[in-house]
C-alpha positions as CSV (number, residue, x, y, z in Angstrom):
1,M,66.8,12.4,45.7
2,R,67.8,13.8,48.2
3,T,70.7,11.1,47.7
4,A,70.8,11.3,43.8
5,R,71.4,14.5,44.2
6,R,75.1,14.6,47.6
7,Y,75.7,11.4,44.6
8,L,76.4,14.1,41.9
9,A,77.9,17.1,43.9
10,K,80.6,14.3,45.9
11,E,82.0,13.6,41.8
12,I,80.9,17.0,40.7
13,Y,83.2,18.8,43.8
14,R,86.2,16.0,43.2
15,S,86.2,16.1,39.9
16,S,86.0,20.1,39.8
17,S,89.4,20.7,42.0
18,V,91.4,18.8,40.7
19,V,90.8,20.0,37.6
20,L,91.6,23.9,39.2
21,V,93.7,23.1,40.8
22,A,95.9,21.8,37.8
23,L,94.7,24.8,35.8
24,L,96.2,26.7,39.1
25,G,100.2,25.4,38.7
26,L,100.1,25.1,34.7
27,F,99.2,28.9,35.3
28,T,101.0,29.3,38.0
29,F,104.3,28.2,36.7
30,F,103.5,29.8,33.2
31,A,104.1,33.3,34.8
32,L,106.9,32.0,37.6
33,I,108.8,31.0,34.0
34,E,107.9,34.8,32.7
35,E,108.6,36.5,34.9
36,L,111.9,35.2,35.8
37,D,113.6,38.0,33.7
38,K,112.8,39.8,36.9
39,V,115.5,38.4,39.7
40,G,117.6,39.7,41.0
41,S,119.7,40.8,43.8
42,Q,116.4,43.3,44.8
43,F,114.1,40.5,43.3
44,T,114.8,37.5,44.7
45,L,113.3,34.3,43.9
46,L,111.2,33.9,47.2
47,N,109.9,36.9,46.4
48,L,108.2,36.1,43.2
49,F,107.2,32.7,44.7
50,Y,105.2,35.2,47.6
51,M,103.9,37.9,44.4
52,Q,102.4,34.4,42.6
53,A,101.2,33.5,45.9
54,L,99.0,36.6,45.4
55,A,98.0,36.5,42.7
56,L,96.8,32.6,42.6
57,P,93.4,34.3,44.2
58,T,93.3,36.5,40.6
59,Y,94.2,32.9,38.7
60,L,91.5,31.0,40.5
61,Y,88.2,33.7,39.4
62,D,89.3,33.8,36.5
63,L,89.4,30.1,36.1
64,L,86.8,29.2,38.0
65,P,84.0,29.3,35.2
66,I,86.1,27.0,32.9
67,G,87.5,25.1,35.5
68,V,84.1,24.3,36.0
69,L,83.4,23.4,33.4
70,I,85.6,20.6,32.8
71,G,85.2,19.1,36.1
72,S,81.6,18.5,36.3
73,V,81.7,17.0,32.0
74,L,84.3,15.2,33.6
75,A,82.5,13.7,36.6
76,L,79.3,13.6,34.8
77,A,81.5,11.1,31.4
78,G,82.0,9.4,34.1
79,L,79.1,8.6,35.5
80,A,77.4,7.5,31.8
81,Q,80.2,5.3,31.2
82,R,79.6,3.3,34.4
83,N,75.7,3.3,33.4
84,E,75.2,5.8,36.6
85,L,73.1,8.0,34.5
86,V,71.6,5.4,33.2
87,I,70.5,4.2,36.5
88,L,69.3,7.6,37.3
89,R,67.1,8.5,34.8
90,V,65.4,4.7,35.0
91,S,64.4,5.7,38.5
92,G,62.4,9.0,36.6
93,I,64.7,11.2,36.3
94,S,63.9,13.9,33.0
95,G,66.8,16.0,31.5
96,L,65.1,18.6,32.7
97,K,64.8,17.7,36.3
98,L,68.7,16.7,36.5
99,L,69.3,19.4,35.3
100,G,67.1,21.4,37.8
101,M,69.4,18.7,40.3
102,L,73.1,20.7,38.4
103,W,72.1,23.8,39.6
104,L,71.8,23.1,42.9
105,V,74.8,21.4,43.3
106,T,76.7,25.0,41.9
107,I,74.9,27.2,44.7
108,P,78.2,26.3,46.1
109,W,80.7,27.1,43.7
110,V,78.4,30.9,42.6
111,M,78.8,31.7,46.9
112,G,82.2,30.8,47.4
113,A,82.9,33.3,43.6
114,F,81.4,35.7,45.5
115,L,83.1,35.5,48.6
116,L,86.6,35.1,45.8
117,S,84.8,38.3,44.2
118,E,84.4,40.4,47.6
119,V,86.7,40.0,50.0
120,I,89.4,37.6,48.7
121,T,91.0,39.2,45.7
122,P,89.9,42.6,45.4
123,A,92.3,41.9,49.0
124,A,95.1,40.0,46.9
125,E,95.5,43.3,44.7
126,L,95.8,45.3,46.8
127,K,98.6,44.0,48.4
128,A,100.5,42.6,45.1
129,S,100.5,46.2,44.4
130,Q,102.9,47.2,47.2
131,V,104.8,44.7,47.6
132,S,105.7,45.6,43.6
133,L,106.0,48.9,44.7
134,D,108.2,48.4,47.1
135,L,110.3,45.4,45.7
136,L,109.6,46.1,41.8
137,G,109.3,50.2,42.4
138,R,106.2,50.6,40.5
139,A,101.8,48.9,41.0
140,E,99.4,47.7,39.2
141,G,96.9,49.6,38.4
142,G,95.7,53.4,38.7
143,R,99.1,54.3,39.9
144,M,101.7,56.3,37.5
145,S,105.4,56.7,38.4
146,S,104.4,59.8,39.4
147,G,102.0,58.1,42.4
148,Y,98.3,58.4,42.1
149,W,96.3,61.5,40.6
150,F,92.4,62.3,41.6
151,K,89.9,65.2,40.1
152,E,87.1,66.7,42.0
153,T,85.1,70.7,42.0
154,D,85.0,71.7,46.1
155,A,83.1,73.7,47.4
156,Q,83.6,77.2,46.0
157,G,83.1,76.1,42.6
158,G,87.0,75.2,41.7
159,T,89.3,72.1,40.3
160,R,91.0,70.9,42.9
161,I,93.6,67.6,41.5
162,I,95.5,65.8,44.0
163,N,99.1,63.7,43.9
164,I,99.3,61.0,46.5
165,A,102.8,59.2,46.3
166,Q,101.9,56.4,49.1
167,L,98.9,55.0,49.9
168,N,99.7,52.6,53.3
169,A,97.0,49.9,53.8
170,D,95.8,51.4,57.6
171,G,94.2,54.4,55.6
172,A,96.7,57.5,55.5
173,V,98.0,59.3,53.2
174,S,102.2,59.9,52.4
175,Q,103.5,62.6,50.3
176,I,100.1,64.8,49.3
177,T,100.3,67.4,46.8
178,L,97.3,69.2,46.0
179,Y,96.6,71.6,43.3
180,E,94.3,74.2,43.2
181,F,92.5,76.3,41.6
182,R,90.2,79.2,40.8
183,A,86.5,78.7,39.0
184,G,88.6,80.2,34.9
185,Q,91.4,77.6,35.7
186,E,93.6,79.7,37.5
187,L,95.8,77.6,40.5
188,S,95.2,79.8,43.8
189,S,97.6,77.4,44.9
190,M,99.5,74.1,45.8
191,S,100.4,72.7,48.9
192,Q,102.8,70.3,49.6
193,A,102.6,67.6,53.2
194,A,104.5,65.3,54.6
195,S,102.2,62.6,55.1
196,G,97.2,62.4,55.1
197,L,94.9,60.6,57.0
198,F,91.0,60.1,55.7
199,A,88.8,60.9,58.2
200,N,84.5,62.1,57.8
201,G,84.6,63.4,54.8
202,T,88.0,65.5,55.3
203,L,92.0,65.0,54.2
204,L,94.2,66.0,57.6
205,L,97.3,67.1,56.6
206,K,100.4,67.5,58.6
207,D,103.3,68.9,58.3
208,V,102.1,71.4,55.4
209,T,103.7,74.6,52.7
210,E,101.7,75.9,50.9
211,T,102.4,78.2,48.2
212,I,100.1,80.5,47.5
213,I,98.9,82.9,44.2
214,D,97.5,86.0,43.9
215,E,94.7,86.6,41.7
216,T,97.1,89.1,39.8
217,S,99.4,86.6,39.4
218,V,98.2,86.6,35.3
219,Q,97.6,90.9,34.9
220,A,100.9,90.9,36.4
221,L,102.5,88.3,33.9
222,A,100.8,89.7,31.3
223,D,102.2,93.0,32.0
224,A,106.0,91.6,31.0
225,S,106.4,94.1,34.1
226,P,108.3,93.6,37.3
227,P,105.7,94.2,39.6
228,S,105.9,96.2,42.9
229,E,103.8,93.5,44.4
230,P,104.9,89.8,45.2
231,V,102.3,87.2,43.1
232,T,103.8,84.3,45.5
233,R,103.8,84.0,48.7
234,I,105.2,80.5,51.1
235,E,102.5,79.5,53.7
236,R,103.4,76.7,57.2
237,Q,100.9,74.4,59.2
238,A,101.4,72.0,61.2
239,E,97.6,70.7,59.7
240,R,95.4,71.9,57.6
241,V,91.8,69.8,57.9
242,L,90.5,69.8,54.4
243,N,87.1,68.9,53.4
244,T,87.3,66.3,50.5
245,T,84.6,63.6,48.6
246,L,87.8,61.6,48.7
247,T,88.2,58.4,50.7
248,P,90.3,55.1,51.9
249,E,87.3,52.7,50.0
250,R,87.5,55.6,46.6
251,L,91.9,55.6,47.3
252,I,91.6,51.1,47.0
253,A,89.7,51.6,44.5
254,R,92.2,53.5,42.1
255,V,94.7,51.1,43.2
256,L,92.9,48.1,41.8
257,T,91.9,47.7,37.6
258,P,88.2,47.6,38.0
259,E,87.2,43.4,37.7
260,R,89.2,43.7,40.7
261,M,86.7,46.0,42.4
262,S,84.0,44.5,45.1
263,I,80.8,45.8,43.2
264,L,80.0,47.8,46.0
265,D,83.7,50.0,45.8
266,L,82.7,49.8,42.1
267,A,79.6,51.5,42.2
268,D,81.1,54.3,45.3
269,Y,84.0,54.4,41.9
270,I,81.2,55.1,39.6
271,R,79.3,57.6,41.5
272,Y,82.8,59.7,42.7
273,L,84.2,59.4,38.7
274,S,80.4,61.1,38.2
275,D,80.7,63.6,40.3
276,N,83.6,64.8,38.7
277,N,82.9,64.6,35.3
278,L,85.0,61.6,34.4
279,Q,84.7,58.8,32.3
280,T,83.3,55.9,33.8
281,D,82.7,54.1,30.9
282,R,85.6,51.3,31.7
283,Q,83.9,50.4,35.3
284,V,80.1,50.8,34.3
285,V,80.4,47.7,32.2
286,A,82.9,45.8,35.0
287,L,80.5,46.6,37.4
288,W,78.2,44.4,35.3
289,R,80.1,41.9,34.4
290,K,80.4,41.4,38.1
291,V,77.0,40.9,38.8
292,A,77.0,38.4,35.8
293,Y,79.6,36.5,36.7
294,P,77.8,33.7,39.1
295,F,75.4,33.4,36.3
296,T,78.5,32.3,34.3
297,L,78.9,29.6,36.7
298,F,74.8,28.0,35.6
299,V,75.8,28.7,32.5
300,M,78.8,26.2,32.1
301,M,76.8,23.4,34.1
302,T,73.9,23.5,31.5
303,I,77.0,23.6,29.2
304,A,78.3,19.9,30.4
305,A,75.2,18.5,30.6
306,P,73.8,17.5,26.9
307,I,78.0,17.0,26.7
308,A,77.9,14.1,29.0
309,F,74.6,13.3,27.8
310,M,76.6,11.7,24.1
311,Q,76.7,8.1,23.6
312,T,79.6,6.9,25.0
313,R,79.7,4.4,21.8
314,K,80.3,7.7,20.3
315,G,83.3,8.8,22.1
316,G,84.8,8.4,25.7
317,V,85.8,10.4,28.3
318,G,88.6,11.9,27.1
319,S,86.0,13.0,23.6
320,K,84.1,14.7,26.0
321,V,86.5,16.2,28.2
322,F,88.7,17.5,25.4
323,I,85.0,18.8,23.7
324,G,84.4,20.7,27.1
325,I,87.8,22.3,27.3
326,L,86.9,23.3,23.2
327,L,83.3,24.8,24.7
328,G,84.3,26.3,27.9
329,V,88.1,27.7,25.9
330,G,85.4,29.0,23.4
331,F,83.0,30.8,25.2
332,F,85.9,32.4,27.3
333,M,87.7,33.9,23.9
334,G,83.9,34.7,23.0
335,N,82.8,36.5,25.8
336,Q,86.5,38.4,25.8
337,L,85.2,39.6,22.2
338,A,82.0,40.5,23.0
339,L,83.4,43.3,25.4
340,N,86.3,44.9,23.8
341,V,84.0,44.7,20.0
342,G,81.4,46.3,23.1
343,M,83.7,48.5,24.8
344,L,84.6,50.2,20.7
345,S,81.5,50.0,19.9
346,R,80.0,52.2,23.2
347,W,77.8,49.0,23.5
348,A,75.0,48.8,26.4
349,P,77.2,47.5,29.4
350,W,74.4,45.0,30.4
351,V,74.5,43.9,26.6
352,T,78.6,43.2,26.7
353,A,78.4,41.5,30.3
354,L,74.9,39.4,29.5
355,V,74.4,38.3,25.8
356,P,77.6,36.2,25.8
357,N,75.9,34.5,29.0
358,L,72.4,34.4,28.0
359,A,73.5,33.1,24.2
360,A,75.8,30.2,25.5
361,L,72.6,28.9,27.8
362,A,70.1,28.9,24.7
363,I,71.7,27.1,22.6
364,A,73.3,24.7,25.7
365,F,69.3,24.4,26.3
366,G,68.5,23.5,22.5
367,A,70.5,20.9,23.2
368,L,69.4,19.7,26.2
369,L,65.6,19.1,24.7
370,L,67.1,18.3,21.7
371,M,69.1,15.1,23.4
372,E,66.5,14.2,25.1
373,N,64.0,14.0,22.6
374,Q,66.7,12.8,19.9
375,H,63.6,10.3,19.2
376,G,60.7,12.6,18.9
377,V,62.6,14.6,16.4
378,R,64.5,11.9,14.0
379,R,60.3,10.3,14.0
380,F,59.3,14.6,13.1
381,I,62.5,14.5,10.3
382,Q,61.4,10.6,9.0
383,T,58.1,11.6,8.2
384,R,58.7,15.9,6.6
385,V,61.3,15.1,4.7
386,P,61.2,12.0,2.2
387,W,64.4,11.6,1.2
388,S,66.0,11.3,4.7
389,K,65.6,7.8,5.4
390,T,67.7,7.2,2.2
391,L,70.4,9.1,4.0
392,A,70.3,7.6,6.5
């Protein structure tokens, strides 16, 4: 059993690796063609290659389920064509046992996908966002042309809005603008700082210029008459310590799209949004989809099993690979459709994330059982349906 499992693993890993390399090359080529119009004096061809290299982990994360499906179908169909699967079946390995072996073979892929999802892809996405901002003047993710915006509640029950123009890789920030509102949503002060640093639940602002607005300013404006005293005053401070719920991890979470964040950072960001009464629907769905992502690889392997068991005389390796591609693309499109419909219809996040996987798993498992007991099913049909013999 161990020898057979190792042999299956070697064949599947080799075929899946080749398929993934081919898919990565294809998608990277099309992305290069699409981005060629950006090449100029400021954004060179070398910069474009660098940006695409940073995008490779994201492509790999998206293509891994389809690549595993096609590679597994290719490997298992080759084994079936060489009658090696027949030898395994004759040696006492049933279809369900073979499926269990395939699931064990999938575990290293799941571990690699977890490493890719939690470490490599977020780091690459963050670096790509910084490079895009430096070279093109814009960044993906949650950055607007005016920078990154955050909202939180202060200790006095008021509201604080923070605008950060630049995030640095070491957790430092620069060009910060702080708007502070009283409990009645009246602007109390506006502060501008050249730089800042997060440490122990505080934001240390440096070179601060603070414009303080007096509480009587609203009444002065309502009277439409010149006030006797100035309603604003400007104070300059070398440093100011601001207690805040923001952390460097939450800043990074604002840069990345929810699907590219790690599970821990995404959960922490959802908690931050909930505490500040901000919308969390997209982030919660993304969290469930990331949790379900390793399960998707097992679903792909389950789909590959009945395709490989098809008789070779009914179609060679090419036809099986074609069927695998169709099923993989169909599953991907169905998954995306479920995401969009679920967001519009406000389905429960676990329904949006798990139902496509569970449905595909049930269909593939049913097809495997049907092929495993096809002779019994044929005899049942012939005994229960009299006209089936005439059709045969």
